[in-house]
C-alpha positions in Angstrom: -7.0 -84.7 35.6 -6.1 -81.3 37.8 -7.3 -78.8 37.7 -5.4 -75.8 36.0 -5.3 -73.7 38.3 -4.6 -73.0 41.8 -7.0 -71.6 44.6 -5.3 -68.9 46.3 -5.8 -70.8 49.8 -2.6 -73.0 48.1 -1.1 -70.5 46.7 -0.2 -67.6 49.5 1.9 -69.8 51.2 4.1 -70.9 47.5 4.3 -66.9 48.5 5.1 -67.1 52.0 2.1 -65.5 52.8 -1.2 -65.2 54.4 -4.2 -65.8 52.4 -5.5 -62.4 54.2 -1.5 -60.8 53.0 -2.5 -62.1 49.0 -5.6 -60.7 49.0 -4.5 -57.3 50.1 -1.6 -57.7 47.8 -4.3 -58.3 44.9 -6.0 -55.3 46.0 -3.1 -53.6 45.2 -2.1 -54.7 42.5 1.2 -56.2 43.9 1.1 -59.8 44.1 3.6 -61.3 42.3 1.6 -63.6 39.1 -1.7 -62.5 38.1 -4.8 -64.1 40.0 -8.9 -63.8 38.1 -12.8 -65.3 40.1 -14.5 -68.4 39.0 -17.2 -68.0 41.6 -17.1 -67.3 44.2 -12.6 -68.2 44.3 -9.8 -66.4 43.4 -7.4 -68.6 42.0 -4.4 -68.3 39.0 -3.2 -70.3 36.4 -1.3 -74.0 36.8 0.9 -72.4 33.8 1.8 -68.8 34.9 2.6 -70.0 37.9 4.9 -72.6 37.1 6.7 -70.0 34.1 7.2 -67.4 37.2 8.6 -70.0 39.5 11.1 -71.5 36.5 12.0 -67.8 36.0 13.2 -67.6 39.1 14.8 -71.4 39.7 16.8 -70.3 35.7 17.7 -66.6 37.8 19.2 -68.6 40.5 21.1 -70.6 37.8 22.4 -67.4 36.9 23.5 -66.3 39.4 25.0 -69.4 41.1 27.1 -69.9 37.6 28.1 -66.2 37.5 29.1 -66.3 41.7 31.5 -70.1 40.7 32.5 -69.0 37.0 36.4 -66.8 39.2 
């Protein structure tokens, strides 16, 4: 079974930042998705991450459809 969470080390590159930058963004409250501590690991819920990227995908598709509707 896959984990229901993603570790920050795996998550950071998905957002185009290093692990250290991701930690800084979390500390400043500016990381794109909520995270939490699981033991010594910093993780994010996989469903939340999936929903974040799905929302970005939908917005991109709407923009694409709008730019070709003329």
